[in-house]
C-alpha positions as CSV (number, residue, x, y, z in Angstrom):
1,M,128.2,98.6,109.5
2,T,130.4,101.1,107.6
3,K,130.0,104.5,109.3
4,D,130.6,106.6,106.2
5,L,128.0,104.6,104.2
6,A,125.5,104.7,107.1
7,D,125.9,108.5,107.4
8,R,125.5,109.0,103.7
9,L,122.4,106.9,103.5
10,A,120.9,108.5,106.6
11,A,121.5,112.0,105.2
12,L,120.0,111.2,101.8
13,T,116.9,109.6,103.4
14,L,116.3,112.6,105.7
15,E,116.8,114.9,102.7
16,L,114.1,113.0,100.8
17,L,111.8,112.8,103.8
18,A,111.9,116.6,104.2
19,V,110.2,116.9,100.7
20,P,106.5,116.2,100.9
21,S,105.4,114.0,98.0
22,V,101.8,112.8,98.4
23,T,100.4,111.1,95.3
24,G,99.7,113.8,92.7
25,D,102.1,116.3,94.2
26,E,105.5,114.8,93.2
27,A,107.0,117.8,91.2
28,A,109.3,118.9,94.0
29,I,110.6,115.4,94.9
30,A,111.2,114.6,91.2
31,G,113.2,117.8,90.8
32,R,115.3,117.0,93.8
33,V,115.9,113.4,92.8
34,A,116.9,114.5,89.2
35,A,119.4,116.9,90.7
36,L,120.9,114.4,93.1
37,A,121.2,111.7,90.3
38,G,122.8,114.3,88.0
39,N,125.3,115.3,90.7
40,R,126.3,111.6,91.0
41,G,127.4,111.4,87.4
42,C,124.3,109.8,85.9
43,E,122.7,110.7,82.6
44,V,119.3,112.0,83.7
45,R,116.0,112.4,81.9
46,R,112.9,113.7,83.4
47,H,109.4,112.6,82.2
48,G,106.8,114.8,83.8
49,N,107.2,114.0,87.5
50,S,109.2,110.8,86.9
51,V,112.9,110.5,86.5
52,V,115.1,108.0,84.7
53,A,118.9,108.0,85.5
54,H,121.5,105.8,83.7
55,R,125.0,104.8,84.7
56,A,126.6,102.9,81.8
57,G,128.4,99.6,82.5
58,P,129.5,96.7,80.4
59,G,127.4,94.0,82.1
60,P,123.8,93.1,82.1
61,A,121.2,95.8,82.1
62,I,119.7,96.0,85.6
63,G,116.9,98.4,86.6
64,L,116.2,99.6,90.1
65,F,112.7,100.9,90.5
66,G,111.2,103.1,93.2
67,H,108.1,105.3,93.4
68,L,108.4,108.9,94.5
69,D,105.0,109.3,96.1
70,T,103.7,108.6,99.5
71,V,100.3,108.3,101.1
72,S,99.0,111.3,103.0
73,P,101.0,111.6,106.2
74,A,99.4,110.8,109.6
75,K,98.6,113.7,111.8
76,D,101.7,115.0,113.6
77,Q,104.0,112.5,111.7
78,P,107.5,113.1,113.1
79,V,110.3,113.7,110.6
80,G,113.9,113.2,111.7
81,R,116.3,110.8,113.4
82,Q,115.6,108.9,116.5
83,G,118.6,106.8,117.5
84,D,119.2,104.3,114.7
85,R,115.9,105.0,113.0
86,L,114.8,107.6,110.5
87,L,111.2,108.8,110.8
88,G,108.9,110.3,108.3
89,C,106.0,109.6,105.9
90,G,107.4,107.2,103.3
91,A,110.5,106.3,105.4
92,S,109.8,102.6,104.8
93,D,107.6,102.9,101.7
94,M,109.9,103.9,100.1
95,K,112.2,106.9,100.5
96,G,114.8,104.7,102.3
97,G,114.9,102.6,99.1
98,L,115.2,105.8,97.0
99,A,118.2,106.9,99.0
100,V,119.9,103.5,98.4
101,M,119.3,103.9,94.7
102,L,120.7,107.3,94.6
103,D,123.9,106.3,96.5
104,L,124.4,103.4,94.2
105,A,124.2,105.8,91.3
106,A,127.5,107.3,92.5
107,A,129.4,104.1,92.7
108,A,132.7,104.3,90.9
109,P,133.0,102.2,87.6
110,V,135.0,99.0,88.0
111,A,138.0,98.0,86.0
112,A,137.7,97.3,82.3
113,G,136.8,93.6,81.6
114,S,134.5,93.3,84.6
115,Q,130.7,92.6,84.3
116,A,129.6,95.6,86.3
117,A,125.9,96.2,85.5
118,D,124.5,98.7,83.0
119,L,122.5,100.5,85.7
120,W,119.1,102.1,85.1
121,L,117.4,103.9,88.0
122,V,113.7,104.6,87.6
123,F,111.9,106.9,89.9
124,Y,108.2,107.3,89.1
125,D,105.1,109.0,90.3
126,R,101.6,108.0,91.3
127,E,102.2,104.5,92.4
128,E,99.9,104.9,95.5
129,G,96.9,106.0,93.3
130,P,94.7,104.1,90.9
131,Y,96.5,101.6,88.6
132,E,95.3,103.5,85.4
133,S,97.3,106.6,86.5
134,N,100.5,104.8,87.7
135,G,103.5,106.7,86.4
136,L,105.5,103.6,85.5
137,R,102.9,102.7,82.8
138,T,104.1,105.6,80.6
139,L,107.8,105.0,81.4
140,L,108.1,101.3,80.5
141,P,107.9,101.7,76.7
142,L,110.7,104.3,77.0
143,L,113.2,102.0,78.7
144,P,115.7,99.7,77.1
145,R,115.5,96.0,77.2
146,L,116.4,95.1,80.8
147,D,117.8,91.7,81.9
148,L,116.6,92.1,85.5
149,A,114.6,94.6,87.7
150,I,114.4,95.1,91.4
151,A,111.5,97.0,92.9
152,L,112.7,98.5,96.2
153,E,109.4,98.1,97.9
154,P,109.7,97.4,101.7
155,T,110.6,93.8,102.2
156,G,112.9,93.8,105.2
157,N,115.8,92.9,102.8
158,V,114.4,89.6,101.8
159,V,113.4,88.7,98.2
160,Q,109.7,88.8,97.8
161,A,108.7,87.2,94.5
162,G,105.7,87.9,92.4
163,C,102.8,89.9,93.8
164,M,99.1,89.7,94.3
165,G,96.8,91.2,91.7
166,G,93.9,93.4,92.9
167,I,90.5,94.7,91.9
168,H,88.3,97.3,93.6
169,A,84.6,96.8,92.9
170,Q,81.6,99.0,93.9
171,V,78.8,96.7,94.9
172,T,75.6,98.7,95.0
173,F,72.4,97.4,96.7
174,R,69.1,99.1,95.7
175,G,66.1,99.9,97.9
176,Q,63.3,102.4,98.1
177,R,63.7,105.8,99.8
178,A,61.4,106.7,102.7
179,H,61.3,108.9,105.8
180,S,63.1,107.2,108.7
181,A,60.0,107.9,110.9
182,R,58.0,105.7,108.5
183,P,60.4,103.1,107.3
184,W,57.7,100.7,106.3
185,Q,56.9,103.0,103.4
186,G,60.4,102.2,101.9
187,R,62.9,99.4,101.6
188,N,66.3,99.9,103.3
189,A,69.1,99.3,100.9
190,I,71.5,98.7,103.8
191,Y,69.6,95.7,105.1
192,G,69.6,94.3,101.5
193,A,73.4,93.9,101.8
194,A,73.2,91.6,104.8
195,G,73.5,88.3,102.8
196,V,76.5,89.4,100.7
197,L,78.3,90.9,103.8
198,R,77.7,87.7,105.7
199,R,79.1,85.6,102.9
200,L,82.2,87.9,102.6
201,A,82.7,87.7,106.4
202,E,82.6,83.9,106.3
203,L,85.3,83.6,103.5
204,S,88.6,82.1,104.6
205,P,91.9,83.0,102.9
206,R,92.5,80.6,100.0
207,E,96.1,79.4,99.7
208,V,97.6,79.2,96.2
209,R,101.1,77.9,95.8
210,I,103.3,79.2,92.9
211,A,106.8,77.8,92.7
212,G,106.4,76.5,96.2
213,L,105.5,79.9,97.6
214,P,102.1,80.4,99.4
215,F,99.9,83.3,98.2
216,Y,96.6,83.9,99.9
217,E,93.5,85.0,97.9
218,V,91.1,87.2,99.9
219,M,88.0,89.4,99.4
220,S,87.3,92.2,101.9
221,A,84.7,94.9,102.3
222,T,86.7,98.1,102.8
223,M,84.2,101.0,102.6
224,A,80.5,101.5,102.8
225,T,78.5,104.6,101.7
226,T,75.0,106.0,101.2
227,A,74.1,109.4,99.7
228,N,71.2,110.5,101.8
229,S,70.4,112.5,104.9
230,R,70.5,110.9,108.4
231,N,66.7,110.8,108.6
232,V,66.1,109.1,105.3
233,V,65.9,105.4,104.6
234,P,68.5,104.9,101.8
235,D,67.5,103.7,98.4
236,A,71.1,102.8,97.5
237,F,74.0,101.4,99.6
238,T,77.4,100.9,98.0
239,V,80.2,98.7,99.5
240,N,83.7,98.8,98.1
241,V,85.0,95.2,97.9
242,N,88.8,94.7,97.4
243,V,89.7,91.3,95.9
244,R,93.3,90.0,95.9
245,F,94.2,87.2,93.5
246,A,97.3,85.1,93.1
247,P,99.8,85.0,90.2
248,G,98.4,82.8,87.4
249,R,94.9,84.3,87.6
250,T,93.5,87.3,85.7
251,A,91.5,90.3,87.0
252,A,88.6,89.1,84.9
253,E,88.6,85.7,86.6
254,A,88.7,87.4,90.1
255,A,85.8,89.7,89.1
256,A,83.7,86.8,87.9
257,E,84.2,85.1,91.3
258,L,82.9,88.2,93.0
259,V,79.9,88.4,90.7
260,D,79.1,84.8,91.6
261,L,79.3,85.6,95.3
262,V,77.0,88.5,95.0
263,A,74.5,86.2,93.2
264,G,72.4,88.9,91.6
265,E,71.6,90.7,94.9
266,A,73.5,93.9,93.8
267,E,75.1,95.6,90.9
268,V,78.9,95.1,90.6
269,A,81.1,97.7,88.9
270,I,84.8,97.2,88.6
271,V,86.5,100.6,89.3
272,D,90.2,99.6,89.4
273,A,92.1,96.5,88.4
274,A,95.8,95.6,88.5
275,P,97.3,92.4,87.4
276,A,99.3,89.9,89.5
277,G,103.0,89.7,89.1
278,E,104.8,86.5,87.9
279,V,107.2,84.6,90.2
280,R,110.5,84.9,88.3
281,V,113.3,83.7,90.7
282,D,114.5,81.4,88.0
283,Q,116.4,84.1,86.1
284,P,120.1,83.0,86.2
285,L,121.6,86.3,87.4
286,L,118.9,86.6,90.1
287,A,119.1,83.0,91.1
288,G,122.9,83.2,91.4
289,W,122.7,86.3,93.6
290,I,120.0,84.8,95.9
291,Q,122.3,81.8,96.4
292,R,125.5,83.8,96.8
293,A,124.0,86.2,99.3
294,G,122.0,83.6,101.2
295,L,118.8,85.6,100.7
296,A,115.4,84.3,101.9
297,V,112.6,84.2,99.3
298,E,109.0,84.9,100.2
299,P,105.8,85.6,98.3
300,K,104.6,89.2,98.0
301,Q,101.2,89.2,99.7
302,A,100.3,92.6,98.2
303,W,100.5,94.4,94.9
304,T,103.6,96.0,93.6
305,D,104.9,97.1,90.2
306,V,106.6,93.8,89.8
307,A,103.3,93.0,88.1
308,Q,103.9,95.6,85.4
309,L,107.6,94.6,85.0
310,T,106.9,90.9,84.5
311,A,104.0,91.6,82.2
312,A,106.5,93.6,80.1
313,G,108.8,90.5,79.9
314,I,111.3,91.7,82.5
315,P,112.3,89.3,85.3
316,A,111.6,91.2,88.5
317,V,111.4,90.8,92.3
318,N,110.9,93.0,95.3
319,L,113.7,93.8,97.7
320,G,114.0,96.9,99.8
321,P,115.2,98.1,103.2
322,G,111.9,99.1,104.6
323,D,109.9,97.0,107.2
324,P,106.6,96.0,105.5
325,A,104.8,96.5,108.8
326,Q,105.8,100.1,108.8
327,A,104.3,101.0,105.5
328,H,101.6,103.7,105.8
329,Q,101.9,103.7,109.6
330,A,101.7,106.7,111.8
331,G,105.3,107.3,113.1
332,E,106.7,105.4,110.1
333,W,110.4,104.7,110.3
334,V,113.3,102.8,108.6
335,E,116.4,101.4,110.3
336,I,119.7,102.9,109.2
337,E,121.3,99.4,109.4
338,A,118.6,98.1,107.0
339,L,119.6,100.8,104.5
340,V,123.2,99.7,104.7
341,T,122.3,96.0,104.3
342,C,120.2,96.8,101.2
343,H,123.0,98.8,99.7
344,E,125.5,96.0,100.3
345,L,123.2,93.4,98.8
346,L,122.5,95.4,95.7
347,S,126.2,96.4,95.3
348,D,127.0,92.7,95.1
349,L,124.3,92.2,92.4
350,L,125.5,95.2,90.4
351,G,129.2,94.7,90.8
352,P,132.0,92.8,89.1
353,R,130.9,89.4,90.4
354,S,127.8,89.5,88.1
355,S,128.9,87.1,85.3
356,E,125.9,86.6,83.1
357,P,126.6,87.7,79.5
358,R,124.9,91.0,78.6
359,R,122.3,90.8,76.0
360,D,121.9,93.4,73.3
361,R,118.6,95.2,73.2
362,S,117.1,92.7,70.7
363,G,117.5,90.0,73.3
364,Q,120.4,88.2,71.7
365,S,123.4,87.0,73.8
């Protein structure tokens, strides 16, 4: 591990971890990232609390994408260095990846005649919130035609292709309100959910293979609420059901399957829906890099913005330094060595060995 590179990446990550950036409160981190990218010689444009930085090159247009926001930190979340690990909310998901992006922005241009990438760095807000408010949605129409995109979500430095789509549905069971001392005068809406909850509990993950990669479709009850006092038999009981569906299926198809499972026993309202991401490891520049670097390829058993990128016609995969198991954890950390490995892998992709002809923005070679 190169000590200078390790020290730079550690310092950058700690600097970013010191700036709180819970979803909806990204102004400070956006300002800091814009300044850091500008200091590294990039052309920088800020769009609200999102930042786009550009480092011109003669090769293919490659975008590196990272979200600025984090979930709310755990109570007493440590921030700092502990041996070879950097701790803080978002260390794995995904401020370590942001630090790698910023350091790559400062890379010196290579000699004329090379195919060094035309590099676009996209830092966006509100990824951890509802899909409808995701900051990347407003940025995508403003970007040039990209040949390839890498989302630096935590993958442990393996390529994770595609991603699961997801819907959140509120499933509401109706009853009749009554005093809890005389429950026979009402009908408890909670008990009316028993059949649907049992069917959900009995579901097994369903494997769907795309390009040889196994994705697992699941439905899970994740929240349950009533809106009554403790001594009242509830007349309504709402369960949030999260459905994850594989590439190749639509949110509407997944919602229809949930409606079939509920079988008329409750009202189903879809409150959030995000598409699945296509598996696009066939893109020549990407396929050559995977083979050259000896990278493992796995399915992404979660949702990421690869879904938005592939829907926009941009070949995209996930690869980042964070450990997926650390995302959203109390005491979240990222390994400094993993930051260095990610930097070296992406340097290889962006550097002079990239040989695919650059397309103009109309898509012509």
